[in-house]
Structures are given as C-alpha cells and as structure tokens.
VEXBADREN-414785 format. One line per field, with one value per atom (N, C-alpha, C, O): x, y, z; residue in three letters. Coordinates in steps of 0.05 Angstrom, whole numbers. Layout:
N
x = c(X/...)
y = c(Y/...)
z = c(Z/...)
residuo = c(ALA/...)
// end
This chain:
166
x = c(1106/1127/1154/1174/1154/1180/1190/1214/1173/1181/1190/1198/1188/1196/1224/1234/1237/1263/1261/1243/1278/1276/1281/1272/1293/1297/1273/1272/1253/1229/1211/1206/1203/1185/1158/1154/1138/1110/1092/1092/1077/1058/1031/1030/1009/983/967/970/951/934/906/893/898/872/854/865/828/809/804/815/786/777/776/769/782/780/797/821/785/800/808/825/797/804/825/832/836/857/883/893/895/920/938/928/964/983/993/1001/993/1001/1026/1028/1046/1072/1068/1067/1066/1061/1085/1081/1109/1132/1131/1137/1124/1122/1099/1101/1077/1054/1062/1055/1077/1086/1105/1104/1123/1142/1127/1134/1107/1092/1075/1074/1061/1043/1059/1050/1081/1097/1088/1068/1104/1100/1073/1058/1068/1044/1018/1001/1015/991/988/966/1010/1010/1000/985/1008/999/970/957/959/930/912/888/923/906/890/866/901/884/859/837/861/838/819/795/829/812/797/773/810/796/776/754/782/763/738/716/740/717/701/676/714/700/695/677/710/707/704/710/696/696/668/650/665/639/631/609/649/642/633/627/632/620/598/600/579/559/544/533/542/527/534/518/558/565/565/553/577/578/556/551/541/518/498/490/492/475/487/481/504/517/497/479/501/482/481/501/457/453/455/457/454/455/481/491/492/518/516/536/492/488/494/500/492/499/527/539/538/565/586/606/581/601/609/633/591/599/615/633/607/622/650/669/655/682/698/723/685/699/710/732/693/702/725/744/723/744/770/791/769/793/806/830/789/798/812/834/798/809/834/852/834/858/882/904/878/901/909/933/891/897/913/933/905/920/947/966/948/974/995/1019/986/1004/1003/1009/994/991/1017/1017/1039/1065/1074/1093/1059/1065/1050/1029/1061/1048/1021/1002/1019/994/988/997/974/971/954/957/937/920/913/909/911/902/873/861/861/833/815/822/793/773/753/743/746/725/698/683/692/667/666/645/689/690/694/698/694/700/678/684/654/632/620/604/628/617/605/612/588/577/578/579/578/579/551/538/542/516/521/531/514/518/547/551/566/594/604/624/590/597/596/580/612/611/590/588/574/554/560/572/550/553/536/514/546/529/521/537/496/486/483/487/475/470/471/469/473/473/448/445/432/408/384/383/363/338/342/356/329/331/315/323/292/274/270/272/266/260/234/216/231/206/183/160/190/169/180/204/162/170/186/204/179/194/223/239/231/259/276/300/263/277/272/282/257/251/262/259/276/288/275/274/265/255/278/292/281/303/291/286/287/275/291/279/317/333/328/333/318/312/284/277/269/241/237/215/259/256/240/241/226/210/227/249/217/231/212/190/221/204/197/178/214/210/196/197/183/170/147/133/143/121/96/98/73/48/43/54/28/20/3/-13/5/-10/-40/-56/-48/-76/-87/-111/-70/-77/-81/-62/-105/-111/-107/-107/-105/-101/-72/-55/-65/-38/-24/-1/-37/-25/-5/-8/14/34/22/3/33/23/28/49/7/10/17/16/25/31/57/78/55/79/95/115/86/99/117/116/135/154/177/190/183/205/224/217/248/269/275/276/280/287/313/332/315/339/363/386/359/382/398/422/385/398/421/441/418/437/455/468/457/472/501/514/512/541/545/568/524/528/519/524/507/497/519/519/539/561/579/590/582/599/625/641)
y = c(-547/-561/-557/-569/-539/-533/-558/-560/-576/-599/-622/-643/-619/-640/-636/-613/-657/-655/-639/-643/-619/-601/-614/-604/-638/-652/-668/-679/-670/-686/-670/-647/-683/-671/-683/-707/-665/-674/-665/-641/-684/-678/-689/-710/-676/-687/-689/-673/-710/-715/-703/-712/-684/-671/-674/-676/-676/-676/-704/-724/-705/-731/-727/-706/-749/-749/-727/-725/-711/-690/-668/-651/-667/-646/-655/-640/-679/-689/-674/-672/-665/-651/-659/-667/-657/-661/-634/-617/-629/-603/-607/-625/-590/-591/-576/-551/-590/-578/-560/-540/-569/-553/-525/-505/-525/-499/-482/-458/-495/-481/-468/-445/-483/-473/-449/-429/-451/-430/-404/-382/-407/-384/-371/-347/-388/-377/-366/-347/-378/-369/-385/-399/-382/-397/-390/-408/-364/-356/-365/-376/-360/-367/-398/-408/-411/-441/-453/-472/-440/-450/-445/-459/-425/-418/-436/-437/-449/-464/-486/-489/-502/-522/-511/-523/-489/-476/-466/-469/-452/-442/-464/-461/-486/-509/-521/-529/-523/-534/-517/-528/-491/-474/-474/-475/-474/-469/-494/-494/-515/-537/-565/-584/-569/-596/-605/-589/-632/-643/-643/-650/-635/-633/-605/-599/-587/-560/-558/-539/-576/-576/-551/-540/-541/-517/-493/-476/-493/-473/-445/-426/-442/-416/-411/-388/-432/-429/-409/-390/-413/-394/-393/-410/-373/-371/-369/-353/-386/-388/-361/-348/-352/-327/-330/-310/-354/-358/-370/-389/-360/-370/-400/-414/-409/-437/-456/-479/-447/-463/-459/-477/-436/-430/-442/-452/-442/-452/-481/-486/-500/-528/-530/-546/-514/-515/-506/-518/-485/-475/-494/-495/-508/-528/-550/-559/-559/-579/-569/-583/-544/-532/-532/-539/-524/-523/-551/-554/-571/-598/-608/-619/-606/-616/-601/-613/-575/-559/-569/-572/-572/-582/-610/-615/-627/-654/-653/-668/-637/-635/-622/-631/-601/-587/-604/-601/-623/-641/-670/-688/-674/-701/-717/-742/-703/-716/-727/-742/-720/-729/-754/-761/-769/-794/-788/-803/-767/-759/-730/-711/-727/-700/-681/-656/-691/-673/-685/-709/-668/-678/-670/-677/-657/-649/-674/-692/-673/-695/-688/-666/-707/-702/-695/-679/-708/-703/-674/-662/-663/-635/-616/-592/-626/-609/-610/-609/-611/-609/-635/-635/-657/-683/-696/-689/-716/-732/-761/-767/-780/-808/-820/-819/-832/-846/-873/-874/-894/-922/-926/-937/-918/-922/-907/-915/-886/-870/-840/-833/-824/-795/-782/-788/-765/-748/-719/-713/-702/-673/-664/-674/-645/-629/-605/-588/-604/-584/-557/-536/-557/-532/-538/-561/-517/-520/-504/-481/-516/-502/-510/-531/-493/-498/-497/-480/-516/-516/-494/-482/-488/-468/-445/-450/-421/-399/-404/-417/-393/-397/-380/-387/-358/-342/-328/-326/-318/-303/-278/-270/-266/-242/-247/-228/-272/-279/-278/-275/-279/-279/-254/-252/-236/-211/-188/-187/-170/-147/-121/-116/-106/-80/-60/-57/-45/-26/0/4/19/44/61/77/57/73/65/81/41/32/40/35/51/58/87/96/100/128/129/110/151/154/151/163/136/132/142/132/162/173/153/157/133/113/88/67/89/64/56/73/30/19/16/12/18/15/-14/-32/-18/-45/-57/-43/-83/-96/-94/-92/-94/-92/-64/-59/-44/-16/-7/-6/1/9/39/49/54/83/89/71/113/122/132/142/130/140/120/96/130/112/97/106/74/57/71/83/70/82/61/66/37/15/22/26/22/28/3/5/-20/-45/-55/-79/-38/-47/-60/-49/-85/-101/-109/-111/-113/-123/-151/-158/-168/-196/-197/-182/-215/-218/-225/-219/-239/-247/-223/-225/-200/-175/-168/-156/-176/-168/-191/-190/-212/-236/-230/-244/-210/-205/-190/-187/-179/-164/-180/-172/-203/-219/-233/-235/-243/-258/-239/-221/-244/-226/-239/-227)
z = c(-1345/-1359/-1345/-1352/-1326/-1312/-1297/-1293/-1290/-1275/-1293/-1283/-1320/-1339/-1349/-1349/-1358/-1370/-1396/-1412/-1399/-1422/-1449/-1469/-1449/-1474/-1482/-1505/-1465/-1471/-1490/-1486/-1512/-1532/-1529/-1529/-1526/-1521/-1544/-1551/-1555/-1576/-1567/-1554/-1574/-1568/-1594/-1612/-1596/-1619/-1614/-1595/-1629/-1625/-1650/-1672/-1646/-1668/-1678/-1668/-1698/-1710/-1740/-1750/-1754/-1783/-1796/-1790/-1814/-1829/-1810/-1818/-1786/-1767/-1747/-1728/-1751/-1733/-1737/-1760/-1715/-1717/-1693/-1672/-1697/-1676/-1667/-1684/-1641/-1630/-1614/-1597/-1620/-1606/-1580/-1580/-1558/-1532/-1523/-1510/-1529/-1522/-1535/-1522/-1561/-1575/-1564/-1561/-1558/-1546/-1519/-1514/-1503/-1477/-1481/-1467/-1501/-1507/-1515/-1507/-1532/-1542/-1520/-1517/-1504/-1483/-1459/-1446/-1453/-1430/-1405/-1405/-1384/-1359/-1346/-1339/-1343/-1328/-1341/-1328/-1367/-1381/-1383/-1381/-1386/-1387/-1361/-1361/-1339/-1313/-1308/-1293/-1322/-1319/-1336/-1331/-1356/-1374/-1361/-1368/-1342/-1330/-1317/-1319/-1303/-1290/-1311/-1309/-1332/-1353/-1366/-1371/-1372/-1385/-1366/-1375/-1340/-1321/-1319/-1315/-1322/-1320/-1346/-1345/-1369/-1394/-1411/-1428/-1407/-1427/-1417/-1432/-1392/-1381/-1374/-1369/-1374/-1368/-1338/-1332/-1321/-1292/-1285/-1262/-1304/-1300/-1322/-1338/-1322/-1344/-1347/-1327/-1371/-1378/-1360/-1356/-1349/-1329/-1342/-1331/-1364/-1376/-1396/-1405/-1403/-1421/-1409/-1422/-1384/-1369/-1341/-1324/-1337/-1311/-1288/-1289/-1269/-1247/-1233/-1228/-1226/-1212/-1182/-1168/-1173/-1144/-1136/-1149/-1115/-1104/-1097/-1097/-1090/-1082/-1105/-1100/-1130/-1153/-1162/-1173/-1158/-1168/-1150/-1159/-1124/-1104/-1110/-1111/-1113/-1119/-1145/-1147/-1165/-1191/-1188/-1199/-1173/-1169/-1151/-1153/-1133/-1117/-1135/-1131/-1154/-1173/-1190/-1196/-1199/-1215/-1200/-1211/-1175/-1158/-1155/-1158/-1150/-1147/-1172/-1171/-1195/-1220/-1229/-1240/-1225/-1232/-1216/-1227/-1190/-1173/-1182/-1183/-1188/-1197/-1223/-1226/-1242/-1268/-1265/-1277/-1249/-1246/-1232/-1236/-1216/-1202/-1211/-1196/-1235/-1246/-1246/-1247/-1246/-1247/-1219/-1217/-1198/-1171/-1164/-1176/-1145/-1136/-1124/-1128/-1108/-1095/-1104/-1091/-1127/-1138/-1122/-1125/-1105/-1089/-1062/-1060/-1042/-1016/-1012/-991/-1032/-1030/-1033/-1047/-1019/-1021/-1042/-1043/-1060/-1080/-1066/-1076/-1043/-1029/-1019/-1017/-1012/-1002/-1026/-1021/-1050/-1074/-1095/-1119/-1086/-1106/-1116/-1135/-1104/-1111/-1087/-1064/-1091/-1070/-1079/-1103/-1060/-1067/-1066/-1045/-1088/-1090/-1103/-1126/-1090/-1100/-1109/-1131/-1093/-1098/-1123/-1135/-1131/-1154/-1146/-1129/-1159/-1154/-1171/-1195/-1158/-1172/-1166/-1146/-1183/-1178/-1155/-1151/-1140/-1122/-1139/-1145/-1146/-1165/-1151/-1163/-1126/-1112/-1082/-1074/-1066/-1037/-1028/-1036/-1011/-1001/-1017/-1030/-1016/-1030/-1060/-1071/-1074/-1103/-1116/-1136/-1104/-1115/-1095/-1071/-1105/-1086/-1072/-1083/-1048/-1033/-1044/-1040/-1057/-1070/-1094/-1098/-1111/-1135/-1127/-1142/-1105/-1097/-1092/-1094/-1087/-1083/-1109/-1108/-1132/-1157/-1174/-1196/-1163/-1176/-1160/-1135/-1173/-1159/-1169/-1193/-1150/-1158/-1157/-1137/-1179/-1180/-1190/-1213/-1171/-1177/-1197/-1212/-1198/-1217/-1245/-1264/-1250/-1277/-1285/-1308/-1267/-1273/-1282/-1284/-1288/-1297/-1323/-1338/-1326/-1350/-1375/-1377/-1394/-1419/-1441/-1444/-1456/-1477/-1499/-1514/-1502/-1523/-1513/-1527/-1490/-1480/-1497/-1509/-1499/-1515/-1498/-1474/-1511/-1497/-1490/-1503/-1469/-1461/-1483/-1495/-1488/-1509/-1504/-1523/-1479/-1472/-1472/-1472/-1473/-1473/-1501/-1516/-1509/-1536/-1540/-1562/-1518/-1520/-1525/-1522/-1531/-1536/-1511/-1513/-1488/-1464/-1453/-1458/-1437/-1426/-1402/-1390/-1396/-1374/-1348/-1343/-1330/-1304/-1283/-1259/-1292/-1273/-1258/-1271/-1232/-1215/-1208/-1195/-1216/-1209/-1231/-1239/-1240/-1260/-1246/-1228/-1254/-1242/-1263/-1287/-1255/-1273/-1265/-1241/-1285/-1280/-1265/-1270/-1245/-1229/-1245/-1237/-1268/-1284/-1295/-1301/-1296/-1305/-1286/-1293/-1260/-1240/-1232/-1211/-1248/-1240/-1235/-1218/-1248/-1243/-1217/-1208/-1205/-1180/-1155/-1133/-1159/-1137/-1122/-1098/-1137/-1125/-1110/-1122/-1085/-1069/-1062/-1048)
residuo = c(UNK/UNK/UNK/UNK/UNK/UNK/UNK/UNK/UNK/UNK/UNK/UNK/UNK/UNK/UNK/UNK/UNK/UNK/UNK/UNK/UNK/UNK/UNK/UNK/UNK/UNK/UNK/UNK/UNK/UNK/UNK/UNK/UNK/UNK/UNK/UNK/UNK/UNK/UNK/UNK/UNK/UNK/UNK/UNK/UNK/UNK/UNK/UNK/UNK/UNK/UNK/UNK/UNK/UNK/UNK/UNK/UNK/UNK/UNK/UNK/UNK/UNK/UNK/UNK/UNK/UNK/UNK/UNK/UNK/UNK/UNK/UNK/UNK/UNK/UNK/UNK/UNK/UNK/UNK/UNK/UNK/UNK/UNK/UNK/UNK/UNK/UNK/UNK/UNK/UNK/UNK/UNK/UNK/UNK/UNK/UNK/UNK/UNK/UNK/UNK/UNK/UNK/UNK/UNK/UNK/UNK/UNK/UNK/UNK/UNK/UNK/UNK/UNK/UNK/UNK/UNK/UNK/UNK/UNK/UNK/UNK/UNK/UNK/UNK/UNK/UNK/UNK/UNK/UNK/UNK/UNK/UNK/UNK/UNK/UNK/UNK/UNK/UNK/UNK/UNK/UNK/UNK/UNK/UNK/UNK/UNK/UNK/UNK/UNK/UNK/UNK/UNK/UNK/UNK/UNK/UNK/UNK/UNK/UNK/UNK/UNK/UNK/UNK/UNK/UNK/UNK/UNK/UNK/UNK/UNK/UNK/UNK/UNK/UNK/UNK/UNK/UNK/UNK/UNK/UNK/UNK/UNK/UNK/UNK/UNK/UNK/UNK/UNK/UNK/UNK/UNK/UNK/UNK/UNK/UNK/UNK/UNK/UNK/UNK/UNK/UNK/UNK/UNK/UNK/UNK/UNK/UNK/UNK/UNK/UNK/UNK/UNK/UNK/UNK/UNK/UNK/UNK/UNK/UNK/UNK/UNK/UNK/UNK/UNK/UNK/UNK/UNK/UNK/UNK/UNK/UNK/UNK/UNK/UNK/UNK/UNK/UNK/UNK/UNK/UNK/UNK/UNK/UNK/UNK/UNK/UNK/UNK/UNK/UNK/UNK/UNK/UNK/UNK/UNK/UNK/UNK/UNK/UNK/UNK/UNK/UNK/UNK/UNK/UNK/UNK/UNK/UNK/UNK/UNK/UNK/UNK/UNK/UNK/UNK/UNK/UNK/UNK/UNK/UNK/UNK/UNK/UNK/UNK/UNK/UNK/UNK/UNK/UNK/UNK/UNK/UNK/UNK/UNK/UNK/UNK/UNK/UNK/UNK/UNK/UNK/UNK/UNK/UNK/UNK/UNK/UNK/UNK/UNK/UNK/UNK/UNK/UNK/UNK/UNK/UNK/UNK/UNK/UNK/UNK/UNK/UNK/UNK/UNK/UNK/UNK/UNK/UNK/UNK/UNK/UNK/UNK/UNK/UNK/UNK/UNK/UNK/UNK/UNK/UNK/UNK/UNK/UNK/UNK/UNK/UNK/UNK/UNK/UNK/UNK/UNK/UNK/UNK/UNK/UNK/UNK/UNK/UNK/UNK/UNK/UNK/UNK/UNK/UNK/UNK/UNK/UNK/UNK/UNK/UNK/UNK/UNK/UNK/UNK/UNK/UNK/UNK/UNK/UNK/UNK/UNK/UNK/UNK/UNK/UNK/UNK/UNK/UNK/UNK/UNK/UNK/UNK/UNK/UNK/UNK/UNK/UNK/UNK/UNK/UNK/UNK/UNK/UNK/UNK/UNK/UNK/UNK/UNK/UNK/UNK/UNK/UNK/UNK/UNK/UNK/UNK/UNK/UNK/UNK/UNK/UNK/UNK/UNK/UNK/UNK/UNK/UNK/UNK/UNK/UNK/UNK/UNK/UNK/UNK/UNK/UNK/UNK/UNK/UNK/UNK/UNK/UNK/UNK/UNK/UNK/UNK/UNK/UNK/UNK/UNK/UNK/UNK/UNK/UNK/UNK/UNK/UNK/UNK/UNK/UNK/UNK/UNK/UNK/UNK/UNK/UNK/UNK/UNK/UNK/UNK/UNK/UNK/UNK/UNK/UNK/UNK/UNK/UNK/UNK/UNK/UNK/UNK/UNK/UNK/UNK/UNK/UNK/UNK/UNK/UNK/UNK/UNK/UNK/UNK/UNK/UNK/UNK/UNK/UNK/UNK/UNK/UNK/UNK/UNK/UNK/UNK/UNK/UNK/UNK/UNK/UNK/UNK/UNK/UNK/UNK/UNK/UNK/UNK/UNK/UNK/UNK/UNK/UNK/UNK/UNK/UNK/UNK/UNK/UNK/UNK/UNK/UNK/UNK/UNK/UNK/UNK/UNK/UNK/UNK/UNK/UNK/UNK/UNK/UNK/UNK/UNK/UNK/UNK/UNK/UNK/UNK/UNK/UNK/UNK/UNK/UNK/UNK/UNK/UNK/UNK/UNK/UNK/UNK/UNK/UNK/UNK/UNK/UNK/UNK/UNK/UNK/UNK/UNK/UNK/UNK/UNK/UNK/UNK/UNK/UNK/UNK/UNK/UNK/UNK/UNK/UNK/UNK/UNK/UNK/UNK/UNK/UNK/UNK/UNK/UNK/UNK/UNK/UNK/UNK/UNK/UNK/UNK/UNK/UNK/UNK/UNK/UNK/UNK/UNK/UNK/UNK/UNK/UNK/UNK/UNK/UNK/UNK/UNK/UNK/UNK/UNK/UNK/UNK/UNK/UNK/UNK/UNK/UNK/UNK/UNK/UNK/UNK/UNK/UNK/UNK/UNK/UNK/UNK/UNK/UNK/UNK/UNK/UNK/UNK/UNK/UNK/UNK/UNK/UNK/UNK/UNK/UNK/UNK/UNK/UNK/UNK/UNK/UNK/UNK/UNK/UNK/UNK/UNK/UNK/UNK)
// end
C-alpha cells in the first residue's frame, strides 16, 4: 500500500450470504504493518490458491513436485505485488511452473519421473529407529508372546519429508 495515495480508502467484499463482510484494507494494513502486509501475497499463494492444488494437504516429499509449485508461487506473488504497474512481472509463466497445451496454461505437476523406479526408492532404512522398544506389539501372524526377530524394519519415507528437501 506504500505505492498508493494515502487518502485512498480500500474495502473488499468477502464471503457469501450471512457470512458476507466488508473488510477495511487500510485498517488491516495498519494493524499488520508493512513487513507482514508485504508477505501476505506469498503466504496466500502458498496456502490458499488453486494453482498450488492440495499443496499443503499432503506436502510433497519429492523436490520434483515441490519445485514447480514454488515457481508458480514466486510468479503469482510477483504479479500481485506489482499489480499497480503496467508490466507487473518479467517472469515467464512457462518458466514458472506452467506449460502451454492447446493454447491454455496447465500445471507442471512434477519434474522427472512420476513414479519411483523401485520400492526401495521410497523406503528409507533408519537403524537409529530400530532400537529395541519394550512396548513393541507382536506381529499379527505371530501367536507366541516373543518379540519379532525380523531385521527388515523400515520406516515410511513420508516420516522424513521435512529432511529430504535440501
């Protein structure tokens, strides 16, 4: 809002029916401050837009899926932050997570192979997680009260999704 005339009053209409409200954008800007207000377009692009579908519902564990989504976020954030300019962005949509099919833009969902080449690519063996646990449950197929002697304990790769992205 720093680039707008200070006497300009901006209101937005949000919601539908009984949930319809008018929000004073000037007051919102005053309460949030300059820094947080400038971050809102990016925050909205990551969490609430249709060009990052189901992005936070299940955060992609592979960088090949995250990279195109963040390229789209960067493009749309720059577009919104500079919407008051004649040319709001010099970035290309094609270089920002979209592709052109039949004269329309489509998402680039991932880069590289869609599926792993083997199960071993999506399973991570972590010996530190295999320490003996006194409260471990018996195998359903094991009718005795002894603990399982299976040395092939694996942890699902989704457990490590926050450490995969470098």
